[in-house]
C-alpha positions, 0 to 999 in steps of 0.5 A: 635149304641151310644148316638151321632147317636140317637141324630142325628135321633132325628134331622130327617135329610135325608141324601139321597141327599148325597148318604145315603138312609134310607130303611124300608127293610135292607136285608143284603148281603153275605158280611154284617158282623155279628152284622151290623146295616145298617145306609143306601144304596148308591143305586148302586151295593149293597153298604151299610154303617152301625155299627158293634157290637163290634166296637162302633160308627165306620162307615163301608162301605160294597161293595158287588161288590168289589174284594174278600176278601176287601168287608168292610172297615172303613170310620170313627172312629165314627158317629160324624167323619162321619158327618164331612167327609160328610161335607168335601166331600159333597157326601158319594160316594167319602168316599166309594172309598177313597181307590182307589184314590191318595190324589191329585185325591181325592181333585180334585174330591171333588173340582169339585163337586157341590152339587144340591140344595137338598144336600146343604140344607141337608149339611147346616142342618147338620152343622147347627143342629149338630154344626160341621165343615168339617173335615180337611184333610179327604183323610188322615183321612180316609186312616190312619184308613184303613191302620191301621185297623185290618180286621181280627176282623170283623166276618161274617155270614155263607153266606160268607163262603158258595159258594152257597151264595158267589160267591168268597167264598174260592174256587179252581177256579173263572173265571166263577162260579154260586151262588144263585142269579146269574152267575159270570164270569171274563174276563181276557185280556192280553196285551204285556207290551211294548205295555202298556208302549208305551201308558203310556209314551205317556199319563202319563204326559198329565193326570196330566193336564185336558185333553179336551173331544177330547183328552180323546177319543184319550186316550181311543182309544190308551189305550190297556187295554181299551176294551168295550164289552157287555157280554151275557150268555146263560144258558140252552138256555135261554139268561142272560143279564149283571146286573152289572160289575166291572173292574180292571188293573194289571201292573207288576212292579207298585205299586198295591192295595191289591185288584190288587195284590190278584186278580193277585196271584189268577189267576197267571197273568203272570208278562211279560204282562199287564192285564185287568179282567172285572167281569159281573154278571148275575142274574137268570131270575127265582130268583133260580139257575137252574141246569146248562146243557149248558152255552154259553158266547157271547161278543159284542164289543161296538162301539169304538169312533174315533176322528177326526181333528178340524176344524172351520166353517166360513159361510153357503155353506162351505164345509169341508173335515173331516179328520177321520183315514180311513173315508173320509167324506165331511161336508156341512154347511146348517146353522150356527147361535147362539141361546139362550136355552129356560129357560123352558127346565131348571129345576128350582132351585137356580142355573143359567145355560149358555144358550148361544150356536151355532147351526150347520146344515149340510149334509154329503157326503157320508151319514153315517149310523144312529148315526155313526158319530156326530160332537162335540164342542171341548170346555166344558160348563160353570159350573152353578153358584148361581142366582143374586138377580135380575134374568137375562132375557131370550129370547126364542129360536125357535130351538129344543134343550136339553141341558146336562149341567152336567154329572158323570165326570163333565160338559159336551158339548153335546146339541142335536139339531133336524135336519131340513131335513131328509138329514140334521144333527144338532150339537150345541156347549157347552152352555156359559153364553156369546156367544163364540167368536171362536168355534172349532169342530171335528168329532166322528166316531163310529165304531166296529172293531170286530164281536160278539164272542160266546164260549161254555163252557158246 
């Protein structure tokens, strides 16, 4: 640690709103470098940020869930540059993941990010008290630093090289292996290369534009490498639930990140297939590794969301044949009217949120199983905006509704409304600041194509 970092500590600035949580207990991971001084934690997957003795005030990100051996990456050549990067990126999560994004995707992700009040106040405090300006071209700065860094100079503790502590320590095989903290399983799925290229030829150009929610669901549905499943491991008759996981895809012939190439070479993945590799981690229930006498793995497919054709509603009593592949349903409109969201349901802050939406109440024939079919607005909600000097007046709303204005992937269009009767369902449109002149809906059917599969390994 240097003088600049100590100067920063003297300002008593809490970086937690920007994804760097300070803890009293800084227990290192197997991949935390020798001589590391931990600055803070991301709060997920054990990700933490640190200085390393011998590298001055260079700031590093340590990501225990990454594919070996790339657990540690430099983010900034000095702590001053680290703060300037935070000012530019607004969240350290973008900085930790910069290695996997193109400059265009990175810039778009940062541009689409809106700091909440606490984050905005922290950024303002850094800028004023430390007298800093945002880093110009943060992607280029970090990637140049990472591409030119000599990773062989980083030294690790004995735990890193001990298979008992590090499941990714050099070993003849991975696939299924145990460590002191739990069981780790790599699931490999292969896809005919021609099948993947057919998908990619159809969707690659569209990914350059902003897909609407229905198009995103269609792309997930048609992507042969996209397969959602919930794994469960049973060791000595006791079921272990997955705590965390990660995934990576390998497409032969395409430029690959070092992690992807390393994994492909380790598993000798055939070059005439496309591959998806998912890693699942199962912590021991007792906190200690048992002697494994029996081991079973179960894979249960997550429901697949099949979007139907777009439709519009004109009046109560209207009957609409929902066009969903292989699944005929008739929707009968019971009620269709604009609403205004009760402001008491929105957390008060310095932002103004859209409150105008339309509620659709309907019945379905035949009646689907619970949570199997739902109706969604094709559009997305308006982005929150700073409040005006004189706050706008709100009208109360009698309908029971909960608005979800934003999510991890940006604004969502989901508002869950309460049905009026046992045989009725309700859907609400995306909220806007002004009533929508036209609303397009589409049905989404959640189906499971495969039964759970169990394999006995021991």
